[in-house]
Jmol script that loads the backbone (N, CA, C; Angstrom):
load data "model"
ATOM      1  N   UNK A   1      81.468 125.350 132.250  1.00  0.00           N
ATOM      2  CA  UNK A   1      80.464 124.683 131.436  1.00  0.00           C
ATOM      3  C   UNK A   1      80.965 124.489 130.001  1.00  0.00           C
ATOM      4  N   UNK A   2      81.641 125.517 129.468  1.00  0.00           N
ATOM      5  CA  UNK A   2      82.154 125.459 128.111  1.00  0.00           C
ATOM      6  C   UNK A   2      83.224 124.371 127.991  1.00  0.00           C
ATOM      7  N   UNK A   3      84.067 124.229 129.020  1.00  0.00           N
ATOM      8  CA  UNK A   3      85.101 123.198 129.001  1.00  0.00           C
ATOM      9  C   UNK A   3      84.488 121.796 128.994  1.00  0.00           C
ATOM     10  N   UNK A   4      83.406 121.614 129.700  1.00  0.00           N
ATOM     11  CA  UNK A   4      82.728 120.317 129.731  1.00  0.00           C
ATOM     12  C   UNK A   4      82.160 119.973 128.351  1.00  0.00           C
ATOM     13  N   UNK A   5      81.591 120.927 127.669  1.00  0.00           N
ATOM     14  CA  UNK A   5      81.036 120.706 126.328  1.00  0.00           C
ATOM     15  C   UNK A   5      82.162 120.374 125.353  1.00  0.00           C
ATOM     16  N   UNK A   6      83.259 121.121 125.428  1.00  0.00           N
ATOM     17  CA  UNK A   6      84.405 120.865 124.543  1.00  0.00           C
ATOM     18  C   UNK A   6      84.980 119.473 124.814  1.00  0.00           C
ATOM     19  N   UNK A   7      85.086 119.097 126.083  1.00  0.00           N
ATOM     20  CA  UNK A   7      85.608 117.781 126.447  1.00  0.00           C
ATOM     21  C   UNK A   7      84.710 116.662 125.905  1.00  0.00           C
ATOM     22  N   UNK A   8      83.393 116.845 125.996  1.00  0.00           N
ATOM     23  CA  UNK A   8      82.454 115.846 125.484  1.00  0.00           C
ATOM     24  C   UNK A   8      82.561 115.736 123.964  1.00  0.00           C
ATOM     25  N   UNK A   9      82.689 116.871 123.273  1.00  0.00           N
ATOM     26  CA  UNK A   9      82.809 116.869 121.813  1.00  0.00           C
ATOM     27  C   UNK A   9      84.119 116.194 121.390  1.00  0.00           C
ATOM     28  N   UNK A  10      85.206 116.516 122.051  1.00  0.00           N
ATOM     29  CA  UNK A  10      86.494 115.912 121.722  1.00  0.00           C
ATOM     30  C   UNK A  10      86.450 114.413 121.994  1.00  0.00           C
ATOM     31  N   UNK A  11      85.869 114.009 123.107  1.00  0.00           N
ATOM     32  CA  UNK A  11      85.748 112.590 123.433  1.00  0.00           C
ATOM     33  C   UNK A  11      84.897 111.859 122.395  1.00  0.00           C
ATOM     34  N   UNK A  12      83.808 112.482 121.968  1.00  0.00           N
ATOM     35  CA  UNK A  12      82.949 111.876 120.947  1.00  0.00           C
ATOM     36  C   UNK A  12      83.690 111.751 119.619  1.00  0.00           C
ATOM     37  N   UNK A  13      84.480 112.747 119.251  1.00  0.00           N
ATOM     38  CA  UNK A  13      85.259 112.690 118.017  1.00  0.00           C
ATOM     39  C   UNK A  13      86.320 111.593 118.080  1.00  0.00           C
ATOM     40  N   UNK A  14      87.003 111.497 119.199  1.00  0.00           N
ATOM     41  CA  UNK A  14      88.005 110.441 119.362  1.00  0.00           C
ATOM     42  C   UNK A  14      87.380 109.048 119.328  1.00  0.00           C
ATOM     43  N   UNK A  15      86.242 108.896 119.978  1.00  0.00           N
ATOM     44  CA  UNK A  15      85.546 107.610 119.971  1.00  0.00           C
ATOM     45  C   UNK A  15      85.069 107.263 118.559  1.00  0.00           C
ATOM     46  N   UNK A  16      84.546 108.255 117.843  1.00  0.00           N
ATOM     47  CA  UNK A  16      84.115 108.039 116.460  1.00  0.00           C
ATOM     48  C   UNK A  16      85.274 107.665 115.551  1.00  0.00           C
ATOM     49  N   UNK A  17      86.413 108.327 115.700  1.00  0.00           N
ATOM     50  CA  UNK A  17      87.594 108.015 114.890  1.00  0.00           C
ATOM     51  C   UNK A  17      88.086 106.603 115.198  1.00  0.00           C
ATOM     52  N   UNK A  18      88.055 106.208 116.468  1.00  0.00           N
ATOM     53  CA  UNK A  18      88.478 104.859 116.833  1.00  0.00           C
ATOM     54  C   UNK A  18      87.536 103.815 116.234  1.00  0.00           C
ATOM     55  N   UNK A  19      86.249 104.056 116.289  1.00  0.00           N
ATOM     56  CA  UNK A  19      85.285 103.115 115.731  1.00  0.00           C
ATOM     57  C   UNK A  19      85.448 103.008 114.213  1.00  0.00           C
ATOM     58  N   UNK A  20      85.692 104.116 113.538  1.00  0.00           N
ATOM     59  CA  UNK A  20      85.914 104.078 112.092  1.00  0.00           C
ATOM     60  C   UNK A  20      87.193 103.327 111.742  1.00  0.00           C
ATOM     61  N   UNK A  21      88.167 103.359 112.633  1.00  0.00           N
ATOM     62  CA  UNK A  21      89.406 102.629 112.370  1.00  0.00           C
ATOM     63  C   UNK A  21      89.195 101.114 112.452  1.00  0.00           C
ATOM     64  N   UNK A  22      88.101 100.671 113.015  1.00  0.00           N
ATOM     65  CA  UNK A  22      87.801  99.247 113.132  1.00  0.00           C
ATOM     66  C   UNK A  22      87.023  98.714 111.922  1.00  0.00           C
ATOM     67  N   UNK A  23      86.715  99.566 110.949  1.00  0.00           N
ATOM     68  CA  UNK A  23      86.109  99.106 109.702  1.00  0.00           C
ATOM     69  C   UNK A  23      87.232  98.531 108.851  1.00  0.00           C
ATOM     70  N   UNK A  24      87.097  97.269 108.466  1.00  0.00           N
ATOM     71  CA  UNK A  24      88.132  96.568 107.731  1.00  0.00           C
ATOM     72  C   UNK A  24      87.674  96.374 106.290  1.00  0.00           C
ATOM     73  N   UNK A  25      88.529  96.754 105.344  1.00  0.00           N
ATOM     74  CA  UNK A  25      88.282  96.514 103.920  1.00  0.00           C
ATOM     75  C   UNK A  25      89.260  95.431 103.484  1.00  0.00           C
ATOM     76  N   UNK A  26      88.725  94.323 102.990  1.00  0.00           N
ATOM     77  CA  UNK A  26      89.548  93.176 102.607  1.00  0.00           C
ATOM     78  C   UNK A  26      90.106  93.393 101.201  1.00  0.00           C
ATOM     79  N   UNK A  27      91.421  93.256 101.014  1.00  0.00           N
ATOM     80  CA  UNK A  27      92.015  93.397  99.681  1.00  0.00           C
ATOM     81  C   UNK A  27      91.474  92.346  98.708  1.00  0.00           C
ATOM     82  N   UNK A  28      91.640  92.600  97.425  1.00  0.00           N
ATOM     83  CA  UNK A  28      91.055  91.731  96.408  1.00  0.00           C
ATOM     84  C   UNK A  28      91.722  90.367  96.299  1.00  0.00           C
ATOM     85  N   UNK A  29      92.896  90.184  96.874  1.00  0.00           N
ATOM     86  CA  UNK A  29      93.564  88.884  96.797  1.00  0.00           C
ATOM     87  C   UNK A  29      93.488  88.097  98.105  1.00  0.00           C
ATOM     88  N   UNK A  30      92.694  88.556  99.062  1.00  0.00           N
ATOM     89  CA  UNK A  30      92.570  87.889 100.361  1.00  0.00           C
ATOM     90  C   UNK A  30      91.100  87.682 100.720  1.00  0.00           C
ATOM     91  N   UNK A  31      90.868  86.763 101.646  1.00  0.00           N
ATOM     92  CA  UNK A  31      89.549  86.573 102.241  1.00  0.00           C
ATOM     93  C   UNK A  31      89.709  86.831 103.730  1.00  0.00           C
ATOM     94  N   UNK A  32      88.802  87.608 104.295  1.00  0.00           N
ATOM     95  CA  UNK A  32      88.856  87.894 105.722  1.00  0.00           C
ATOM     96  C   UNK A  32      88.008  86.906 106.500  1.00  0.00           C
ATOM     97  N   UNK A  33      88.527  86.448 107.622  1.00  0.00           N
ATOM     98  CA  UNK A  33      87.800  85.535 108.501  1.00  0.00           C
ATOM     99  C   UNK A  33      87.724  86.175 109.878  1.00  0.00           C
ATOM    100  N   UNK A  34      86.511  86.521 110.287  1.00  0.00           N
ATOM    101  CA  UNK A  34      86.301  87.208 111.562  1.00  0.00           C
ATOM    102  C   UNK A  34      85.848  86.182 112.586  1.00  0.00           C
ATOM    103  N   UNK A  35      86.626  86.024 113.638  1.00  0.00           N
ATOM    104  CA  UNK A  35      86.248  85.104 114.708  1.00  0.00           C
ATOM    105  C   UNK A  35      85.686  85.907 115.873  1.00  0.00           C
ATOM    106  N   UNK A  36      84.802  85.255 116.603  1.00  0.00           N
ATOM    107  CA  UNK A  36      84.143  85.916 117.720  1.00  0.00           C
ATOM    108  C   UNK A  36      82.933  86.717 117.285  1.00  0.00           C
ATOM    109  N   UNK A  37      82.408  86.471 116.086  1.00  0.00           N
ATOM    110  CA  UNK A  37      81.337  87.311 115.560  1.00  0.00           C
ATOM    111  C   UNK A  37      79.939  86.775 115.830  1.00  0.00           C
ATOM    112  N   UNK A  38      79.787  85.482 116.117  1.00  0.00           N
ATOM    113  CA  UNK A  38      78.458  84.934 116.364  1.00  0.00           C
ATOM    114  C   UNK A  38      78.455  84.138 117.654  1.00  0.00           C
ATOM    115  N   UNK A  39      77.279  83.894 118.156  1.00  0.00           N
ATOM    116  CA  UNK A  39      77.151  83.166 119.422  1.00  0.00           C
ATOM    117  C   UNK A  39      77.489  81.683 119.288  1.00  0.00           C
ATOM    118  N   UNK A  40      77.240  81.108 118.102  1.00  0.00           N
ATOM    119  CA  UNK A  40      77.508  79.681 117.934  1.00  0.00           C
ATOM    120  C   UNK A  40      78.956  79.407 117.575  1.00  0.00           C
ATOM    121  N   UNK A  41      79.802  80.418 117.546  1.00  0.00           N
ATOM    122  CA  UNK A  41      81.229  80.233 117.314  1.00  0.00           C
ATOM    123  C   UNK A  41      81.631  80.098 115.862  1.00  0.00           C
ATOM    124  N   UNK A  42      80.704  80.301 114.955  1.00  0.00           N
ATOM    125  CA  UNK A  42      81.028  80.168 113.539  1.00  0.00           C
ATOM    126  C   UNK A  42      81.817  81.386 113.061  1.00  0.00           C
ATOM    127  N   UNK A  43      82.769  81.141 112.204  1.00  0.00           N
ATOM    128  CA  UNK A  43      83.619  82.201 111.669  1.00  0.00           C
ATOM    129  C   UNK A  43      82.881  82.909 110.545  1.00  0.00           C
ATOM    130  N   UNK A  44      82.918  84.230 110.562  1.00  0.00           N
ATOM    131  CA  UNK A  44      82.278  85.025 109.516  1.00  0.00           C
ATOM    132  C   UNK A  44      83.278  85.233 108.384  1.00  0.00           C
ATOM    133  N   UNK A  45      82.844  85.000 107.145  1.00  0.00           N
ATOM    134  CA  UNK A  45      83.715  85.128 105.986  1.00  0.00           C
ATOM    135  C   UNK A  45      83.416  86.434 105.267  1.00  0.00           C
ATOM    136  N   UNK A  46      84.472  87.216 105.039  1.00  0.00           N
ATOM    137  CA  UNK A  46      84.352  88.458 104.273  1.00  0.00           C
ATOM    138  C   UNK A  46      85.053  88.227 102.945  1.00  0.00           C
ATOM    139  N   UNK A  47      84.320  88.305 101.877  1.00  0.00           N
ATOM    140  CA  UNK A  47      84.834  88.038 100.533  1.00  0.00           C
ATOM    141  C   UNK A  47      85.840  89.107 100.097  1.00  0.00           C
ATOM    142  N   UNK A  48      86.675  88.782  99.109  1.00  0.00           N
ATOM    143  CA  UNK A  48      87.631  89.776  98.592  1.00  0.00           C
ATOM    144  C   UNK A  48      86.909  91.045  98.137  1.00  0.00           C
ATOM    145  N   UNK A  49      87.423  92.180  98.560  1.00  0.00           N
ATOM    146  CA  UNK A  49      86.825  93.465  98.218  1.00  0.00           C
ATOM    147  C   UNK A  49      85.702  93.876  99.154  1.00  0.00           C
ATOM    148  N   UNK A  50      85.320  93.012 100.078  1.00  0.00           N
ATOM    149  CA  UNK A  50      84.238  93.318 101.014  1.00  0.00           C
ATOM    150  C   UNK A  50      84.742  94.098 102.216  1.00  0.00           C
ATOM    151  N   UNK A  51      83.805  94.532 103.037  1.00  0.00           N
ATOM    152  CA  UNK A  51      84.184  95.263 104.246  1.00  0.00           C
ATOM    153  C   UNK A  51      83.239  94.887 105.382  1.00  0.00           C
ATOM    154  N   UNK A  52      83.708  95.102 106.591  1.00  0.00           N
ATOM    155  CA  UNK A  52      82.907  94.800 107.768  1.00  0.00           C
ATOM    156  C   UNK A  52      83.483  95.562 108.955  1.00  0.00           C
ATOM    157  N   UNK A  53      82.716  95.617 110.004  1.00  0.00           N
ATOM    158  CA  UNK A  53      83.136  96.252 111.246  1.00  0.00           C
ATOM    159  C   UNK A  53      83.602  95.156 112.195  1.00  0.00           C
ATOM    160  N   UNK A  54      84.822  95.267 112.675  1.00  0.00           N
ATOM    161  CA  UNK A  54      85.383  94.288 113.607  1.00  0.00           C
ATOM    162  C   UNK A  54      85.416  94.931 114.988  1.00  0.00           C
ATOM    163  N   UNK A  55      84.631  94.367 115.895  1.00  0.00           N
ATOM    164  CA  UNK A  55      84.538  94.923 117.244  1.00  0.00           C
ATOM    165  C   UNK A  55      85.865  94.803 117.975  1.00  0.00           C
ATOM    166  N   UNK A  56      86.313  95.884 118.597  1.00  0.00           N
ATOM    167  CA  UNK A  56      87.573  95.804 119.342  1.00  0.00           C
ATOM    168  C   UNK A  56      87.457  94.818 120.504  1.00  0.00           C
ATOM    169  N   UNK A  57      88.505  94.120 120.791  1.00  0.00           N
ATOM    170  CA  UNK A  57      88.661  93.159 121.890  1.00  0.00           C
ATOM    171  C   UNK A  57      87.802  91.902 121.690  1.00  0.00           C
ATOM    172  N   UNK A  58      86.566  92.033 121.254  1.00  0.00           N
ATOM    173  CA  UNK A  58      85.637  90.910 121.134  1.00  0.00           C
ATOM    174  C   UNK A  58      85.927  90.065 119.889  1.00  0.00           C
ATOM    175  N   UNK A  59      86.248  90.717 118.784  1.00  0.00           N
ATOM    176  CA  UNK A  59      86.460  90.011 117.524  1.00  0.00           C
ATOM    177  C   UNK A  59      87.893  90.196 117.035  1.00  0.00           C
ATOM    178  N   UNK A  60      88.327  89.251 116.220  1.00  0.00           N
ATOM    179  CA  UNK A  60      89.630  89.386 115.565  1.00  0.00           C
ATOM    180  C   UNK A  60      89.476  88.940 114.116  1.00  0.00           C
ATOM    181  N   UNK A  61      90.356  89.450 113.259  1.00  0.00           N
ATOM    182  CA  UNK A  61      90.302  89.107 111.845  1.00  0.00           C
ATOM    183  C   UNK A  61      91.641  88.518 111.415  1.00  0.00           C
ATOM    184  N   UNK A  62      91.560  87.470 110.590  1.00  0.00           N
ATOM    185  CA  UNK A  62      92.732  86.867 109.969  1.00  0.00           C
ATOM    186  C   UNK A  62      92.466  86.798 108.479  1.00  0.00           C
ATOM    187  N   UNK A  63      93.525  86.712 107.697  1.00  0.00           N
ATOM    188  CA  UNK A  63      93.387  86.726 106.252  1.00  0.00           C
ATOM    189  C   UNK A  63      93.898  85.432 105.647  1.00  0.00           C
ATOM    190  N   UNK A  64      93.153  84.935 104.661  1.00  0.00           N
ATOM    191  CA  UNK A  64      93.525  83.739 103.915  1.00  0.00           C
ATOM    192  C   UNK A  64      93.744  84.159 102.466  1.00  0.00           C
ATOM    193  N   UNK A  65      94.899  83.834 101.881  1.00  0.00           N
ATOM    194  CA  UNK A  65      95.169  84.275 100.510  1.00  0.00           C
ATOM    195  C   UNK A  65      94.266  83.566  99.499  1.00  0.00           C
ATOM    196  N   UNK A  66      93.794  84.313  98.514  1.00  0.00           N
ATOM    197  CA  UNK A  66      92.965  83.788  97.440  1.00  0.00           C
ATOM    198  C   UNK A  66      93.737  83.764  96.135  1.00  0.00           C
ATOM    199  N   UNK A  67      95.050  83.849  96.228  1.00  0.00           N
ATOM    200  CA  UNK A  67      95.872  83.872  95.024  1.00  0.00           C
ATOM    201  C   UNK A  67      96.098  82.446  94.521  1.00  0.00           C
ATOM    202  N   UNK A  68      96.372  82.363  93.245  1.00  0.00           N
ATOM    203  CA  UNK A  68      96.638  81.067  92.627  1.00  0.00           C
ATOM    204  C   UNK A  68      98.130  80.773  92.697  1.00  0.00           C
ATOM    205  N   UNK A  69      98.481  79.596  93.172  1.00  0.00           N
ATOM    206  CA  UNK A  69      99.870  79.150  93.243  1.00  0.00           C
ATOM    207  C   UNK A  69     100.118  78.138  92.140  1.00  0.00           C
ATOM    208  N   UNK A  70     101.240  78.263  91.489  1.00  0.00           N
ATOM    209  CA  UNK A  70     101.628  77.297  90.471  1.00  0.00           C
ATOM    210  C   UNK A  70     102.754  76.446  91.030  1.00  0.00           C
ATOM    211  N   UNK A  71     102.556  75.141  91.010  1.00  0.00           N
ATOM    212  CA  UNK A  71     103.579  74.230  91.524  1.00  0.00           C
ATOM    213  C   UNK A  71     103.974  73.256  90.425  1.00  0.00           C
ATOM    214  N   UNK A  72     105.230  72.937  90.385  1.00  0.00           N
ATOM    215  CA  UNK A  72     105.730  71.961  89.425  1.00  0.00           C
ATOM    216  C   UNK A  72     106.213  70.728  90.156  1.00  0.00           C
ATOM    217  N   UNK A  73     106.023  69.598  89.543  1.00  0.00           N
ATOM    218  CA  UNK A  73     106.507  68.375  90.155  1.00  0.00           C
ATOM    219  C   UNK A  73     106.850  67.364  89.074  1.00  0.00           C
ATOM    220  N   UNK A  74     107.650  66.378  89.470  1.00  0.00           N
ATOM    221  CA  UNK A  74     108.076  65.341  88.541  1.00  0.00           C
ATOM    222  C   UNK A  74     107.860  63.990  89.197  1.00  0.00           C
ATOM    223  N   UNK A  75     107.268  63.069  88.451  1.00  0.00           N
ATOM    224  CA  UNK A  75     106.963  61.742  88.962  1.00  0.00           C
ATOM    225  C   UNK A  75     107.616  60.713  88.049  1.00  0.00           C
ATOM    226  N   UNK A  76     108.262  59.746  88.648  1.00  0.00           N
ATOM    227  CA  UNK A  76     108.832  58.633  87.897  1.00  0.00           C
ATOM    228  C   UNK A  76     108.080  57.371  88.316  1.00  0.00           C
ATOM    229  N   UNK A  77     107.586  56.620  87.334  1.00  0.00           N
ATOM    230  CA  UNK A  77     106.814  55.413  87.616  1.00  0.00           C
ATOM    231  C   UNK A  77     107.135  54.351  86.571  1.00  0.00           C
ATOM    232  N   UNK A  78     106.594  53.189  86.799  1.00  0.00           N
ATOM    233  CA  UNK A  78     106.799  52.076  85.889  1.00  0.00           C
ATOM    234  C   UNK A  78     105.460  51.728  85.249  1.00  0.00           C
ATOM    235  N   UNK A  79     105.427  51.617  83.918  1.00  0.00           N
ATOM    236  CA  UNK A  79     104.166  51.273  83.260  1.00  0.00           C
ATOM    237  C   UNK A  79     103.971  49.759  83.277  1.00  0.00           C
ATOM    238  N   UNK A  80     102.897  49.300  82.665  1.00  0.00           N
ATOM    239  CA  UNK A  80     102.577  47.868  82.720  1.00  0.00           C
ATOM    240  C   UNK A  80     103.560  46.996  81.945  1.00  0.00           C
ATOM    241  N   UNK A  81     104.370  47.600  81.076  1.00  0.00           N
ATOM    242  CA  UNK A  81     105.404  46.859  80.347  1.00  0.00           C
ATOM    243  C   UNK A  81     106.753  46.928  81.051  1.00  0.00           C
ATOM    244  N   UNK A  82     106.772  47.373  82.292  1.00  0.00           N
ATOM    245  CA  UNK A  82     107.983  47.479  83.111  1.00  0.00           C
ATOM    246  C   UNK A  82     108.990  48.484  82.551  1.00  0.00           C
ATOM    247  N   UNK A  83     108.468  49.525  81.897  1.00  0.00           N
ATOM    248  CA  UNK A  83     109.319  50.595  81.369  1.00  0.00           C
ATOM    249  C   UNK A  83     109.189  51.796  82.283  1.00  0.00           C
ATOM    250  N   UNK A  84     110.331  52.340  82.717  1.00  0.00           N
ATOM    251  CA  UNK A  84     110.307  53.533  83.562  1.00  0.00           C
ATOM    252  C   UNK A  84     109.861  54.735  82.746  1.00  0.00           C
ATOM    253  N   UNK A  85     108.915  55.476  83.299  1.00  0.00           N
ATOM    254  CA  UNK A  85     108.372  56.665  82.643  1.00  0.00           C
ATOM    255  C   UNK A  85     108.524  57.834  83.601  1.00  0.00           C
ATOM    256  N   UNK A  86     109.050  58.932  83.108  1.00  0.00           N
ATOM    257  CA  UNK A  86     109.212  60.139  83.914  1.00  0.00           C
ATOM    258  C   UNK A  86     108.265  61.207  83.363  1.00  0.00           C
ATOM    259  N   UNK A  87     107.446  61.753  84.234  1.00  0.00           N
ATOM    260  CA  UNK A  87     106.442  62.736  83.816  1.00  0.00           C
ATOM    261  C   UNK A  87     106.652  64.018  84.608  1.00  0.00           C
ATOM    262  N   UNK A  88     106.734  65.129  83.901  1.00  0.00           N
ATOM    263  CA  UNK A  88     106.785  66.452  84.535  1.00  0.00           C
ATOM    264  C   UNK A  88     105.435  67.113  84.355  1.00  0.00           C
ATOM    265  N   UNK A  89     104.986  67.792  85.386  1.00  0.00           N
ATOM    266  CA  UNK A  89     103.672  68.436  85.306  1.00  0.00           C
ATOM    267  C   UNK A  89     103.683  69.735  86.102  1.00  0.00           C
ATOM    268  N   UNK A  90     102.727  70.584  85.787  1.00  0.00           N
ATOM    269  CA  UNK A  90     102.519  71.835  86.498  1.00  0.00           C
ATOM    270  C   UNK A  90     101.056  71.881  86.920  1.00  0.00           C
ATOM    271  N   UNK A  91     100.805  72.278  88.148  1.00  0.00           N
ATOM    272  CA  UNK A  91      99.435  72.372  88.652  1.00  0.00           C
ATOM    273  C   UNK A  91      99.204  73.772  89.210  1.00  0.00           C
ATOM    274  N   UNK A  92      98.007  74.284  88.978  1.00  0.00           N
ATOM    275  CA  UNK A  92      97.592  75.573  89.549  1.00  0.00           C
ATOM    276  C   UNK A  92      96.664  75.271  90.720  1.00  0.00           C
ATOM    277  N   UNK A  93      96.991  75.824  91.880  1.00  0.00           N
ATOM    278  CA  UNK A  93      96.257  75.522  93.106  1.00  0.00           C
ATOM    279  C   UNK A  93      95.790  76.819  93.750  1.00  0.00           C
ATOM    280  N   UNK A  94      94.530  76.831  94.206  1.00  0.00           N
ATOM    281  CA  UNK A  94      94.026  77.958  94.985  1.00  0.00           C
ATOM    282  C   UNK A  94      92.894  77.487  95.863  1.00  0.00           C
ATOM    283  N   UNK A  95      92.533  78.280  96.841  1.00  0.00           N
ATOM    284  CA  UNK A  95      91.437  77.959  97.747  1.00  0.00           C
ATOM    285  C   UNK A  95      90.131  78.126  96.987  1.00  0.00           C
ATOM    286  N   UNK A  96      89.192  77.198  97.181  1.00  0.00           N
ATOM    287  CA  UNK A  96      87.891  77.255  96.514  1.00  0.00           C
ATOM    288  C   UNK A  96      87.063  78.439  96.976  1.00  0.00           C
ATOM    289  N   UNK A  97      85.999  78.731  96.248  1.00  0.00           N
ATOM    290  CA  UNK A  97      85.170  79.905  96.513  1.00  0.00           C
ATOM    291  C   UNK A  97      84.041  79.668  97.513  1.00  0.00           C
ATOM    292  N   UNK A  98      83.629  78.434  97.714  1.00  0.00           N
ATOM    293  CA  UNK A  98      82.481  78.184  98.588  1.00  0.00           C
ATOM    294  C   UNK A  98      82.865  78.393 100.060  1.00  0.00           C
ATOM    295  N   UNK A  99      81.860  78.673 100.879  1.00  0.00           N
ATOM    296  CA  UNK A  99      82.104  78.867 102.310  1.00  0.00           C
ATOM    297  C   UNK A  99      82.721  77.629 102.941  1.00  0.00           C
ATOM    298  N   UNK A 100      82.274  76.456 102.541  1.00  0.00           N
ATOM    299  CA  UNK A 100      82.794  75.211 103.092  1.00  0.00           C
ATOM    300  C   UNK A 100      84.281  75.043 102.761  1.00  0.00           C
ATOM    301  N   UNK A 101      84.665  75.371 101.529  1.00  0.00           N
ATOM    302  CA  UNK A 101      86.067  75.246 101.134  1.00  0.00           C
ATOM    303  C   UNK A 101      86.943  76.275 101.848  1.00  0.00           C
ATOM    304  N   UNK A 102      86.431  77.487 102.029  1.00  0.00           N
ATOM    305  CA  UNK A 102      87.183  78.529 102.740  1.00  0.00           C
ATOM    306  C   UNK A 102      87.387  78.125 104.192  1.00  0.00           C
ATOM    307  N   UNK A 103      86.341  77.608 104.843  1.00  0.00           N
ATOM    308  CA  UNK A 103      86.463  77.179 106.236  1.00  0.00           C
ATOM    309  C   UNK A 103      87.448  76.008 106.375  1.00  0.00           C
ATOM    310  N   UNK A 104      87.403  75.068 105.436  1.00  0.00           N
ATOM    311  CA  UNK A 104      88.337  73.932 105.484  1.00  0.00           C
ATOM    312  C   UNK A 104      89.775  74.408 105.324  1.00  0.00           C
ATOM    313  N   UNK A 105      90.013  75.336 104.399  1.00  0.00           N
ATOM    314  CA  UNK A 105      91.367  75.874 104.202  1.00  0.00           C
ATOM    315  C   UNK A 105      91.815  76.666 105.423  1.00  0.00           C
ATOM    316  N   UNK A 106      90.898  77.392 106.037  1.00  0.00           N
ATOM    317  CA  UNK A 106      91.247  78.162 107.233  1.00  0.00           C
ATOM    318  C   UNK A 106      91.669  77.236 108.372  1.00  0.00           C
ATOM    319  N   UNK A 107      90.933  76.149 108.559  1.00  0.00           N
ATOM    320  CA  UNK A 107      91.291  75.195 109.614  1.00  0.00           C
ATOM    321  C   UNK A 107      92.664  74.582 109.364  1.00  0.00           C
ATOM    322  N   UNK A 108      92.958  74.337 108.117  1.00  0.00           N
ATOM    323  CA  UNK A 108      94.195  73.645 107.775  1.00  0.00           C
ATOM    324  C   UNK A 108      95.410  74.561 107.724  1.00  0.00           C
ATOM    325  N   UNK A 109      95.247  75.808 107.252  1.00  0.00           N
ATOM    326  CA  UNK A 109      96.422  76.620 106.935  1.00  0.00           C
ATOM    327  C   UNK A 109      96.584  77.909 107.738  1.00  0.00           C
ATOM    328  N   UNK A 110      95.530  78.449 108.334  1.00  0.00           N
ATOM    329  CA  UNK A 110      95.698  79.697 109.082  1.00  0.00           C
ATOM    330  C   UNK A 110      96.578  79.463 110.297  1.00  0.00           C
ATOM    331  N   UNK A 111      97.389  80.443 110.596  1.00  0.00           N
ATOM    332  CA  UNK A 111      98.299  80.341 111.724  1.00  0.00           C
ATOM    333  C   UNK A 111      99.682  79.859 111.325  1.00  0.00           C
ATOM    334  N   UNK A 112      99.829  79.388 110.104  1.00  0.00           N
ATOM    335  CA  UNK A 112     101.153  78.980 109.619  1.00  0.00           C
ATOM    336  C   UNK A 112     101.887  80.226 109.154  1.00  0.00           C
ATOM    337  N   UNK A 113     103.219  80.241 109.273  1.00  0.00           N
ATOM    338  CA  UNK A 113     103.977  81.455 108.955  1.00  0.00           C
ATOM    339  C   UNK A 113     103.769  81.984 107.537  1.00  0.00           C
ATOM    340  N   UNK A 114     103.790  81.110 106.545  1.00  0.00           N
ATOM    341  CA  UNK A 114     103.618  81.538 105.161  1.00  0.00           C
ATOM    342  C   UNK A 114     102.487  80.701 104.571  1.00  0.00           C
ATOM    343  N   UNK A 115     101.287  81.247 104.585  1.00  0.00           N
ATOM    344  CA  UNK A 115     100.097  80.496 104.184  1.00  0.00           C
ATOM    345  C   UNK A 115     100.162  80.060 102.729  1.00  0.00           C
ATOM    346  N   UNK A 116     100.610  80.947 101.832  1.00  0.00           N
ATOM    347  CA  UNK A 116     100.732  80.581 100.413  1.00  0.00           C
ATOM    348  C   UNK A 116     101.637  79.372 100.241  1.00  0.00           C
ATOM    349  N   UNK A 117     102.758  79.382 100.921  1.00  0.00           N
ATOM    350  CA  UNK A 117     103.729  78.295 100.818  1.00  0.00           C
ATOM    351  C   UNK A 117     103.160  77.011 101.397  1.00  0.00           C
ATOM    352  N   UNK A 118     102.421  77.121 102.513  1.00  0.00           N
ATOM    353  CA  UNK A 118     101.824  75.943 103.144  1.00  0.00           C
ATOM    354  C   UNK A 118     100.798  75.290 102.224  1.00  0.00           C
ATOM    355  N   UNK A 119     100.012  76.100 101.515  1.00  0.00           N
ATOM    356  CA  UNK A 119      99.025  75.562 100.570  1.00  0.00           C
ATOM    357  C   UNK A 119      99.735  74.843  99.429  1.00  0.00           C
ATOM    358  N   UNK A 120     100.774  75.456  98.875  1.00  0.00           N
ATOM    359  CA  UNK A 120     101.515  74.843  97.779  1.00  0.00           C
ATOM    360  C   UNK A 120     102.200  73.551  98.234  1.00  0.00           C
ATOM    361  N   UNK A 121     102.819  73.566  99.398  1.00  0.00           N
ATOM    362  CA  UNK A 121     103.497  72.369  99.902  1.00  0.00           C
ATOM    363  C   UNK A 121     102.507  71.240 100.156  1.00  0.00           C
ATOM    364  N   UNK A 122     101.342  71.566 100.693  1.00  0.00           N
ATOM    365  CA  UNK A 122     100.323  70.554 100.948  1.00  0.00           C
ATOM    366  C   UNK A 122      99.827  69.948  99.641  1.00  0.00           C
ATOM    367  N   UNK A 123      99.703  70.757  98.616  1.00  0.00           N
ATOM    368  CA  UNK A 123      99.263  70.253  97.307  1.00  0.00           C
ATOM    369  C   UNK A 123     100.312  69.357  96.685  1.00  0.00           C
ATOM    370  N   UNK A 124     101.545  69.706  96.862  1.00  0.00           N
ATOM    371  CA  UNK A 124     102.643  68.922  96.290  1.00  0.00           C
ATOM    372  C   UNK A 124     102.755  67.559  96.981  1.00  0.00           C
ATOM    373  N   UNK A 125     102.514  67.538  98.292  1.00  0.00           N
ATOM    374  CA  UNK A 125     102.646  66.302  99.054  1.00  0.00           C
ATOM    375  C   UNK A 125     101.481  65.346  98.854  1.00  0.00           C
ATOM    376  N   UNK A 126     100.345  65.857  98.396  1.00  0.00           N
ATOM    377  CA  UNK A 126      99.141  65.022  98.278  1.00  0.00           C
ATOM    378  C   UNK A 126      99.193  64.037  97.167  1.00  0.00           C
TER     379      UNK A 126
END
end "model"
wireframe off; spacefill off
backbone 0.3
color backbone group
C-alpha cells in the first residue's frame, strides 16, 4: 500500500514538473505566436515579456523578432533637368505593434531561416 502511495506522489510530481515546463515566457525582443490555441484556427499572440501555457502536442509556439533593423541603401535617379542624382539613405524597420501587423509579418516571414534578415531584405527590395 505504501509503495502505491509513493508511486502516485512521484507520478503527480513528475506530471506537475512537466506541465510547469510548458509555461513559456516570451523574451522582451520577441513576440510569441501560439498555433493550435483556438477552434477557429486563429493564432494567439503573446506580447514581449508575456507568458502563457502551451499545451503539449496540441499547440506549438514560434517567435517573431521585435527588434529594429537598420538598412542602408543607395538610389541613383534622374531629375527633371536630366541630371543624375545619387541619394544614400538609412531606414529603420521593425514589425508593427498591432495584432494585424504581427499576423501579417508572421504570414510573410515565419519559417524562414533568418527572420531578421528576411525582414530587412524585404524592406530593401520594396
